[in-house]
N, C-alpha and C positions, 0 to 999 in steps of 0.2 A: 422451522428456526431454529438455531444456534444460540446457546445461550455462551454467554464468553463469560469465563470466570470472575466471579465477583458481580455482574455487572448487572445496577438497576434496573438497565431496562435490555431487551432483545435485539440483536442486530439479524434483521430477514435476509441472510446469504443468497435465498431464491427469489428473491426480487431482484430489478435491474441492475446492472452493473451500473448505469449513474445512480440512481435512486441510493444503493450499498455503498457508491465513493459519497454521496452525499453525506451519507450517516454515521460514516466512520470522520467526520471530521470533529474534532475533538475526544475523541476517544482516547486511552490511554493504553497504549502496547507497548510490552514489555518482553524482550528475550533473557532469560537465563538473570532474571530481574534488571537487567540495563535498558533504557527507552526511554520515553515518555508520549508527550501529546502527537497526535498524529492534528498536523496544520495544513495538512497540501493532500492531496490524490487526484488520482484520472482515468475515467472509466473506459474500458475495452470491450467490442462486442464480436463474436464470428461476424457479425453481417455488416462490421467495420472494416474496410479496410487497411487500416491502421494497425488491427490485432493482428499478435500470432496466433490465431485461430481461425481467419480469413478462408487460407488452403485447405482448412480439415485438419485434420491429426493428423501428427505427427509422432515423431520418439521426444522431439524436443517442446513440443507443446501439450505431450496427452494429459498430463495433470489439470490445465485449463478444461479437456472437456471430463472429467470425473465429479467427485461429488462435491456441493458447495462448502464453505467452510473450509478450506484448506488453504496452504501454501501452494503456491504456483513460482521458484523461483528458477529465473533465466541467467547467462552471461549476456552482457551488453556489449555489442562490439570486440567479444573475446576480451573485454576488460574489466566489468566491473557485475557482478552480481546485483540483481533486483528483485523486490519481495512483491508478487500480487497477492491479493485474496480472490479464491475462486466464489464465485456466484453463479445464481441460475441452476435449473436443473442438470441432473445428468447429462451429458450427451451435447450440451447449448453450444458452449465454448464461451466464455465471459471471463471477465477479471477487473479489478481494480489495482491500478499500482499504486503502491506506497512515495510518494514524492519528495515529502520533507516531514521533519518528524520536529516539536521545539523537545530539545531532552532536558530531561527532567533527574531522575534516576542511573547512575555507574556514571557522570559525568566524564568522573578520570580513567575509568576505562577507557571510556570513548574516546577521550582525548587521545591513549595509549595506542590503539587501534588504529586512528586516523592520521597519528602524527599535528595535530594541527591543535592550538590552546582555545584560539575564537570560538565560543560557542552556538554562536550564528552559524560556523561552516561544519559543523560535527554532522549536522543531516539534513542539510539543505543540495537535495538531489538524490536520486532513487541509489545509484549507483554507493553517496556519501553514507546512505541509510545502512544500506545493506553490512559495508565495512564497519562500519558504529557498532551492530548489534550484530556483530560476525554470523551475518545469514548468509549460509551456500547453500549450494545444492543438494548437502544433508539433512536439508529444510523442507526439500519438494517434496511435496504432498502430505504435508505433517497438519495434522488437525489442529487449527485457530484454539480452541475451546481448549486443550492439552498444553500439558509443559515439552518445548520448553517455551511454549508462549503464555503469556498472560495477556486481555483483552478486555479492558472496563470500558462501555459503553457513557459517553456523558450522561450527567443526571439532570442536567438543563437543556434548553435550547440554544445551539449555536448559532451569530449571526455567520455564513457560511456568501464567499463570492463565487462566481462562477467567470471563466475563463477560457478559452481557447487551449489546446495544448500543445504541449512544447516539446522540441526534439526528432521531431517526427516529420515525415515528407507525403504523407499521404495524410487526406480527411483532416489537415488542422485546423478547418473552417468552424468543427463540431467542438461545441460549448461542452466538454465535459470534464474540465479540469477544473478542482472545487478547492477553497482553501478558507483558513480561519480567517475572519475579518480582521486586518491591524496587524496580526504575527509578522513579525519581521523573522521569521524561521523560514517563511516558505522558500522554495529555489528560487524562483523567481517572482516578482512583483506583479499583482494583476491587474489590470488596468482601473 
């Protein structure tokens, strides 16, 4: 288990990716003091054809097969960085994609980075999250319980909604997308 900085509870990054994805809803996540509440995640696993780890380790996805509790950062479609939290044991190949945050700290910094004034659009989508938090490949492999990251798990139970993942072509019907019920900051509405 990894104790997140200043966390009132533990997050077990050695659990399955769906369990970790659900547990992260409502957590506060910051990079160098900029961030907010995690309101949407997606789970991926080595046995999942939509996962980067499905075909085994490679240079691109090596971090997914490393220790749990680290950041896995990759470039999506050659355009956007995306942030995942590695989970399960070393060698397994599982992670949780951070799809959306409710911006709470450093909003003006996020607006400058994104060139967007509407707070709802600052972190609604994985590419937007990475841009707003200035996540790059330099963060790949860094531990989530150490600077520049701060991860604080929610101290009260969160009402979580579940749906199918979005933006993928394989295993589209797998209900491994999790969101904070009623949040207007998710990337796409839940059914």
